[in-house]
C-alpha positions in Angstrom: -8.4 81.8 -62.5 -11.3 80.1 -60.8 -10.2 76.9 -62.3 -6.6 77.5 -61.2 -7.8 78.2 -57.6 -10.0 75.2 -57.7 -7.1 73.1 -59.0 -4.8 74.4 -56.3 -7.4 73.7 -53.6 -7.8 70.3 -54.9 -4.0 69.8 -54.8 -3.9 71.1 -51.3 -6.7 68.8 -50.3 -5.0 65.8 -52.0 -1.7 66.7 -50.3 -3.4 67.0 -47.0 -5.1 63.6 -47.5 -1.8 62.0 -48.5 0.0 63.7 -45.5 -2.7 62.5 -43.2 -2.6 59.0 -44.7 1.2 58.9 -44.3 1.1 60.1 -40.7 -1.7 57.7 -39.9 0.2 54.8 -41.5 3.4 55.7 -39.6 1.5 55.9 -36.4 -0.2 52.5 -37.0 3.2 50.9 -37.9 4.6 52.3 -34.7 1.6 51.0 -32.7 1.7 47.6 -34.5 5.4 47.3 -33.7 4.8 48.2 -30.0 1.9 45.7 -29.9 4.1 42.9 -31.4 6.9 43.8 -28.9 4.4 43.7 -26.1 3.0 40.4 -27.3 6.5 38.9 -27.5 7.2 40.2 -24.0 4.1 38.6 -22.6 4.7 35.4 -24.6 8.2 35.1 -23.1 7.0 35.8 -19.5 4.0 33.4 -20.0 6.5 30.7 -21.1 8.7 31.4 -18.1 5.7 31.3 -15.7 4.6 27.9 -17.2 8.1 26.5 -16.7 8.1 27.7 -13.1 4.6 26.3 -12.5 5.7 22.9 -13.9 8.8 22.8 -11.7 6.7 23.8 -8.7 4.1 21.1 -9.5 6.9 18.5 -9.8 8.3 19.7 -6.4 4.9 19.4 -4.8 4.3 16.0 -6.3 7.7 14.8 -5.0 7.0 16.1 -1.6 3.5 14.5 -1.5 5.0 11.2 -2.6 7.7 11.5 0.2 5.0 12.4 2.7 2.9 9.4 1.7 5.9 7.1 2.1 6.6 8.6 5.6 2.9 8.2 6.6 2.9 4.6 5.3 6.1 3.8 7.3 4.6 5.5 10.4 1.4 3.4 10.1 3.5 0.2 9.8 5.5 1.2 12.9 2.3 2.0 14.8 0.9 -1.3 13.8 4.0 -3.2 14.9 4.1 -1.2 18.2 0.4 -1.9 18.9 1.0 -5.6 18.3 4.0 -5.5 20.6 2.1 -3.9 23.4 -0.8 -6.4 23.0 1.7 -9.3 22.9 3.3 -7.9 26.1 -0.1 -7.7 27.8 -0.8 -11.3 26.9 2.6 -12.4 28.2 2.0 -10.6 31.5 -1.5 -12.2 31.6 0.0 -15.7 31.1 2.7 -15.1 33.8 0.0 -13.9 36.2 -2.1 -17.0 35.6 0.9 -19.3 36.1 1.8 -17.5 39.3 -1.8 -17.6 40.5 -1.9 -21.4 40.2 1.6 -22.3 41.2 3.0 -19.5 43.3 2.4 -18.0 46.7 -0.7 -16.3 45.4 -2.4 -19.7 45.2 -2.1 -19.9 49.0 -3.9 -16.6 49.3 -6.8 -17.9 47.2 -6.8 -21.3 48.9 -5.8 -23.4 46.0 -3.2 -25.3 48.0 -5.7 -25.9 50.8 -8.1 -27.2 48.2 -5.6 -29.7 47.0 -4.8 -30.8 50.5 -8.6 -31.3 51.1 -8.9 -33.3 47.9 -5.8 -35.5 48.8 -7.3 -36.1 52.2 -10.7 -37.2 50.7 -9.0 -39.5 48.2 -6.8 -41.1 50.8 -9.5 -41.6 53.5 -12.6 -42.5 51.5 -13.1 -46.1 50.3 -16.0 -45.4 47.9 -16.0 -44.8 44.2 -16.6 -41.1 44.9 -13.0 -40.7 45.6 -12.3 -41.0 41.9 -14.6 -38.0 41.3 -12.4 -36.1 43.8 -9.4 -37.1 41.6 -11.2 -35.3 38.7 -11.5 -32.2 40.9 -7.8 -32.5 41.6 -7.1 -32.1 37.8 -9.9 -29.5 37.2 -7.8 -26.4 38.1 -5.1 -27.5 35.7 -7.7 -28.1 32.9 -9.2 -24.7 33.7 -5.8 -23.1 33.6 -5.1 -24.8 30.3 -8.3 -23.5 28.7 -7.5 -20.0 30.1 -4.1 -20.0 28.5 -5.5 -21.5 25.2 -8.2 -18.7 25.2 -5.5 -16.0 25.8 -3.4 -17.4 23.0 -6.4 -17.5 20.6 -7.2 -13.9 21.4 -3.6 -13.0 20.9 -3.5 -14.6 17.4 -6.8 -13.0 16.5 -5.5 -9.5 17.4 -2.0 -10.2 16.0 -3.1 -11.2 12.5 -5.9 -8.7 12.2 
C-alpha cells in the first residue's frame, strides 16, 4: 500500500507538473502573441511617423528654397534701387554744377563778373599777359569738366561695385 500511495503521489505530482507546464505554455503563447501584436502595432506607427517626417522635411526644404529665392530677388531689387538712387544723386549733382556755371546762380557767385573782368583785361591790355587772362577765361570750364568727369568716375565705381 505504501508503494501504491507513493505511486499515486508521484502521479499527482507528475500531473501537477504537466498541468503547470501546460498553463505556463499557454500563458507564454498568449504573452508572445500580445508582444508580437504590440510589435506590429509599433512597427506600423513608426513607419507612418517616418513617412510623415519625410513629408514634413520635404515641405520645409521646399519652403526654405522658396524663401532663399525670395531673399535673392529682394537683394537684387535692393541693389538695383540703391544704384538708381545713387544715379539720381549724381544726375542732380551734374545739373547743379551746370546751373552753377551757366545759370543765374553764377551771378550770385560772381562768375559772370569775373568773365567781364577777364574780357576787359584782354581787350585793354597790350602785353603778352593778356593771353594768360585768356587761360583764366577757359579755366572755369576746365574745372567744370574735371568736376563732371570726377562725378562720372565715382558713379561708375559705385555702379559696377
